[in-house]
C-alpha positions as CSV (number, residue, x, y, z in Angstrom):
1,X,-113.9,-37.4,192.3
2,X,-116.2,-34.9,190.6
3,X,-119.3,-36.4,188.9
4,X,-119.2,-36.9,185.1
5,X,-120.9,-34.4,183.0
6,X,-123.6,-35.4,180.5
7,X,-122.5,-35.6,176.9
8,X,-125.7,-33.8,175.8
9,X,-127.5,-31.2,177.7
10,X,-130.9,-29.9,176.8
11,X,-131.4,-26.2,177.4
12,X,-134.9,-24.9,178.0
13,X,-136.2,-22.8,175.2
14,X,-138.0,-19.7,176.4
15,X,-140.4,-17.8,174.2
16,X,-141.0,-14.2,175.0
17,X,-144.4,-12.7,174.9
18,X,-143.5,-10.5,171.9
19,X,-142.4,-13.6,169.9
20,X,-145.6,-15.4,170.9
21,X,-147.7,-12.5,169.7
22,X,-145.9,-12.5,166.3
23,X,-146.6,-16.3,165.8
24,X,-150.3,-15.9,166.6
25,X,-150.7,-12.8,164.4
26,X,-149.1,-14.7,161.4
27,X,-151.3,-17.8,161.8
28,X,-154.3,-16.5,159.8
29,X,-152.0,-15.6,156.9
30,X,-150.6,-19.1,156.8
31,X,-153.9,-20.9,156.9
32,X,-154.3,-20.8,153.1
33,X,-150.7,-21.9,152.4
34,X,-150.4,-24.9,154.8
35,X,-151.8,-28.0,153.1
36,X,-154.5,-29.8,154.9
37,X,-153.6,-33.0,156.6
38,X,-155.0,-36.1,154.9
39,X,-156.8,-38.5,157.2
40,X,-154.9,-41.5,158.3
41,X,-155.8,-44.9,156.9
42,X,-156.6,-46.0,160.4
43,X,-158.1,-42.8,161.6
44,X,-161.7,-41.7,161.4
45,X,-164.8,-43.5,162.7
46,X,-166.4,-43.9,159.3
47,X,-163.4,-45.7,157.8
48,X,-163.1,-48.0,160.9
49,X,-166.8,-48.9,160.6
50,X,-166.3,-49.9,156.9
51,X,-163.6,-52.5,157.9
52,X,-165.0,-55.9,158.7
53,X,-163.3,-57.8,161.4
54,X,-163.9,-61.6,161.3
55,X,-165.4,-63.2,164.4
56,X,-162.8,-64.3,166.9
57,X,-160.0,-62.2,165.6
58,X,-158.0,-60.4,168.3
59,X,-158.5,-56.6,168.3
60,X,-154.8,-56.0,168.1
61,X,-154.4,-57.6,164.7
62,X,-154.7,-55.4,161.6
63,X,-157.8,-55.8,159.4
64,X,-157.4,-56.2,155.7
65,X,-159.0,-53.7,153.4
66,X,-160.8,-54.5,150.2
67,X,-158.9,-53.9,147.0
68,X,-160.0,-51.1,144.8
69,X,-161.0,-51.8,141.2
70,X,-159.6,-49.0,139.0
71,X,-161.4,-50.3,136.0
72,X,-158.3,-51.1,134.0
73,X,-158.5,-54.9,134.4
74,X,-160.3,-56.9,131.8
75,X,-160.5,-60.4,130.6
76,X,-158.7,-61.1,127.4
77,X,-160.7,-62.8,124.6
78,X,-159.6,-65.8,122.5
79,X,-156.7,-64.8,120.2
80,X,-157.5,-64.5,116.5
81,X,-154.9,-67.2,115.6
82,X,-153.3,-70.0,117.5
83,X,-149.9,-71.3,116.5
84,X,-146.6,-70.1,115.2
85,X,-146.9,-67.8,112.2
86,X,-145.1,-65.0,110.4
87,X,-147.4,-62.0,109.8
88,X,-147.0,-58.8,107.9
89,X,-149.9,-56.3,107.8
90,X,-152.1,-54.2,110.0
91,X,-153.7,-55.3,113.4
92,X,-156.2,-53.1,115.2
93,X,-156.0,-53.7,119.0
94,X,-158.5,-52.5,121.6
95,X,-156.5,-53.4,124.7
96,X,-152.9,-53.6,125.7
97,X,-149.7,-54.7,124.1
98,X,-146.7,-56.0,126.1
99,X,-143.3,-57.3,125.1
100,X,-140.5,-56.4,122.7
101,X,-140.3,-56.7,119.0
102,X,-137.1,-58.3,117.6
103,X,-135.3,-61.6,117.2
104,X,-135.6,-63.9,120.2
105,X,-138.3,-61.8,121.9
106,X,-142.0,-62.4,122.6
107,X,-145.0,-60.1,122.1
108,X,-148.3,-60.5,124.0
109,X,-151.5,-58.9,122.8
110,X,-154.5,-58.7,125.0
111,X,-157.8,-57.5,123.6
112,X,-161.0,-56.6,125.4
113,X,-164.0,-58.8,124.9
114,X,-166.6,-57.3,122.5
115,X,-169.8,-56.3,124.3
116,X,-171.8,-55.7,121.1
117,X,-172.3,-57.6,117.9
118,X,-169.3,-58.9,116.0
119,X,-167.7,-56.2,113.8
120,X,-167.0,-56.8,110.1
121,X,-163.5,-55.3,110.4
122,X,-160.8,-58.1,110.2
123,X,-158.6,-58.4,113.3
124,X,-155.6,-59.3,111.0
125,X,-155.3,-57.9,107.5
126,X,-152.2,-58.9,105.6
127,X,-149.9,-61.8,104.6
128,X,-149.9,-64.7,107.0
129,X,-147.5,-67.7,106.6
130,X,-146.9,-70.6,109.0
131,X,-145.4,-74.0,109.5
132,X,-147.0,-77.0,111.1
133,X,-150.5,-76.2,112.2
134,X,-152.4,-72.9,112.5
135,X,-155.9,-72.4,113.9
136,X,-158.0,-69.3,113.0
137,X,-160.4,-68.3,115.8
138,X,-161.5,-64.8,114.6
139,X,-161.7,-62.7,111.5
140,X,-158.7,-62.3,109.2
141,X,-158.2,-61.1,105.7
142,X,-155.4,-61.0,103.0
143,X,-153.5,-64.2,102.2
144,X,-152.7,-67.4,104.1
145,X,-149.9,-69.6,102.9
146,X,-148.0,-72.7,104.1
147,X,-145.8,-75.2,102.2
148,X,-147.3,-78.3,103.8
149,X,-149.0,-77.0,106.9
150,X,-152.5,-77.6,108.2
151,X,-155.0,-74.7,108.4
152,X,-158.0,-75.1,110.7
153,X,-160.8,-72.5,110.4
154,X,-162.9,-72.6,113.6
155,X,-166.6,-72.7,113.6
156,X,-166.9,-69.0,114.6
157,X,-164.0,-67.8,112.3
158,X,-164.2,-65.9,109.1
159,X,-161.4,-65.8,106.5
160,X,-161.6,-63.2,103.7
161,X,-158.4,-64.4,102.0
162,X,-156.9,-66.7,99.4
163,X,-155.5,-69.9,101.0
164,X,-152.7,-72.1,99.8
165,X,-151.8,-74.8,102.3
166,X,-151.2,-78.5,102.6
167,X,-154.4,-79.4,104.4
168,X,-157.4,-77.2,105.0
169,X,-160.0,-78.1,107.6
170,X,-162.8,-75.5,107.4
171,X,-165.7,-75.3,109.8
172,X,-166.4,-71.5,109.4
173,X,-166.7,-69.0,106.6
174,X,-164.1,-68.6,103.8
175,X,-164.4,-66.0,101.1
176,X,-161.6,-66.7,98.7
177,X,-159.9,-69.4,96.7
178,X,-158.6,-72.4,98.5
179,X,-155.6,-74.4,97.3
180,X,-154.8,-77.5,99.4
181,X,-152.1,-79.7,98.0
182,X,-153.3,-82.7,100.0
183,X,-157.0,-82.4,100.9
184,X,-159.8,-80.1,102.0
185,X,-162.3,-81.0,104.7
186,X,-165.5,-79.1,105.0
187,X,-167.6,-79.3,108.2
188,X,-171.4,-79.3,108.4
189,X,-171.6,-75.5,108.9
190,X,-168.8,-74.5,106.5
191,X,-169.4,-71.9,103.9
192,X,-167.0,-71.5,101.0
193,X,-167.4,-68.7,98.5
194,X,-164.6,-69.4,96.1
195,X,-162.8,-72.0,94.0
196,X,-161.2,-75.1,95.5
197,X,-158.1,-76.9,94.1
198,X,-157.0,-80.0,95.9
199,X,-156.2,-83.7,95.5
200,X,-158.9,-84.8,97.9
201,X,-162.2,-83.2,99.0
202,X,-164.4,-84.3,101.9
203,X,-167.7,-82.5,102.6
204,X,-170.1,-83.3,105.4
205,X,-173.9,-82.8,105.0
206,X,-174.8,-79.1,105.5
207,X,-171.7,-77.6,104.0
208,X,-172.2,-74.8,101.4
209,X,-169.8,-74.5,98.5
210,X,-170.2,-71.9,95.8
211,X,-167.5,-72.0,93.2
212,X,-165.5,-74.4,90.9
213,X,-163.6,-77.4,92.1
214,X,-160.5,-78.6,90.4
215,X,-158.8,-81.8,91.3
216,X,-155.0,-81.6,91.3
217,X,-152.8,-84.3,89.9
218,X,-151.3,-86.8,92.3
219,X,-147.5,-86.5,92.4
220,X,-147.2,-90.3,92.8
221,X,-149.0,-90.9,89.5
222,X,-148.4,-90.0,85.9
223,X,-151.8,-88.4,85.3
């Protein structure tokens, strides 16, 4: 029985001297067109020296490389407000915005921390309405309203707006009229430049209030 023939058979490729001379003569002309080969991540003695191998690690295991910092990462600062609110107005952002606008969607705003002194430009400038409780941590302007909510102005916050809420707990600076249908509480470092209208007022020693105070009528009484 004759032996079986191979399915694939490689034939030797012969290059004549004339073809070899043509390739060698064309090599200088192709030097500027062929892109240079980039060094391999594992090749090169300088790169290998920069990799640190822990003591006791086998030589066959790959060595982890340090992550490169592209300068785009930053630590987000405290948001200007904390709580659920409806806002309409302008908002300058020095950072990134992620999310989708619309019903049932969320929006995340990350701002870079300020390296210099605090700017006088408000971070929110417009109409702000909320339910429940809202804490102001930065600088806002415009108007803040709530039917029976509690507004907390942080020690480092500044509000250049007229306020009409149920309860106002102020520890920072407020430039505007404050209407609190239940009560107003002023911390020891609070500064109020405006009129206050409320049913109850509580001031701690050190608070500064410049304006008129009008006590509202109690709904449970006839006065």
